[in-house]
N, C-alpha and C positions, 0 to 999 in steps of 0.2 A: 349301485355301481358308479353313478355320477359322483357321489360323495367321496368314494374311494379315489377316483381319478383326481378330483379337486384337492383332496388332502395330499395326495402324492405330489401334485404340482406345487402346492404350497410348501411342502417339505423340501423339494428340489430348489425352489426359489430362495428359501431361507438359507439353504446350505451353500448356494452358489456365491462366489465372491462378487461384490458389487463394483469394486475398483481393483486395479492392480495393487499388489502389496507395496506399501511405502518403502522406498529404499533409503538407506542411511545417507545423510547429506555428505557431499564431497567437498573437498577444498575448492573445486571449480564452482560449486553452488555458492559457497560463502563468498568467493571473489566476485561472482556475477551479481549477487544480491547487494554487496557493498558498492559495486560500481553503479548499479541502478540508482541507489539512494544518493550517491555522490552526484550522479548526473542530474537528478531532481534538484538537489541543493544548488549545484553550480549553475544549472540552467536558470534558476530563479535569480541568483546574484548577477548573472551575465545578461539577463533579458533574452535568453535564447529559447524561443517558443518551440522550435523544431526539436531541440534536445529534451525539453520538458514533455512534449507530446510522445516521444519515444519512451520516456521513463514511466508514464502512467497509462493505465488501462482506460479506454474510452468511457467506461462506466464508473470511473473513479468517484468515490464519495469522500469528500474532505469536510470534516465537521469540527465545530468547537462549541462547547457549552458556554453561554453568556447569560448574564442576568438581564431581565427586561426592566422597565421603569419601576415596577413594583417589587423588584428583587427576586422574581421567580426565574427559574432556569428556562432558557430557550435554546434551541439548537440551530446555530448558524451553519448553513450548508453551502458547499461550493462543488460544482461539477468539474470534470476534466476540461471541458471547453472553456469554462470561466477561468480556471487556473491558467490554461494556455494563453488566453487573451490577456490576463493580467501580466503574465510573463512577457508577452509580445509588447505590451505597453511600457516595459521597462523593469517590471518586477522589483527585485531588490537591488537593481543596478546602482542606486544612489547610496547603498551601504558602503562605507569606506572599505577598501581591500583588507586593511588590518583588522577589521571587525567581522569579516565574513567567516563565521564559524560553521563547520559542518562535521560534527563528530558523529560517527556511525557505530552503533553497538547492536549486533545481531543478538536477539534475545532467544530465538528458537527457530529451528527449521525442521519440518516434518513433511516428507513427501513433496508435494507441490505447493506447500504453504510455508510462509516465513513471517516472523514478527520482528520488527526492528525499532529501536529508539534512535531518532536523529535529533541531536541538539544543535540548534541553529543560533544565529546571533541574537534574535529576540524572542524565540519560542522553542518549544519542544514538540516534535511530531512522534506519535506512535503509529507506525506504518504496518500494514498487512500487505504482503506481496504474494503473488501467485505465479507459478510457472505457466505461461500462456503461450501455446503453440511453440514451445521450446525455449522461450525467453522469459526471464523474470520481469514482472511489471508491478507497480504499486496499484492496488485496488481499493484500499481504504486508508484514510489518514484521520486520526483524532489528534487535534493539536491544542496546545495551551500556551498562552503568552507568558514569558518570564516576568517576574515582578519588576 
């Protein structure tokens, strides 16, 4: 009898939806995602730490692959707090206004997740965003310097 009850519970758990069904992205989602990425870029160029802090999740992981002295790949990592502090310290404010590039291309939106490419003056960011408590925020950034 116990095995029948356990099997029935497992079947019910397997059949139950784990998450609400993903809704199709709306124009409002696209606009909000684009704005968050522009806030991230413009905050960097302006040295606006408060704006940067609003654009990124507190658990942001910003990473870049770099070679070590022997030419092996290493993973350089930055937290949200470190990025906000770098922004507070001036960030990219020394970048001339005419060179402050911030091209945003939304690659995909599905439910509460989005993937975006942001081309900046000296690098390219591949960003993952999440809808967090009703607002879009950047949770992951993998970036590469331009040649």
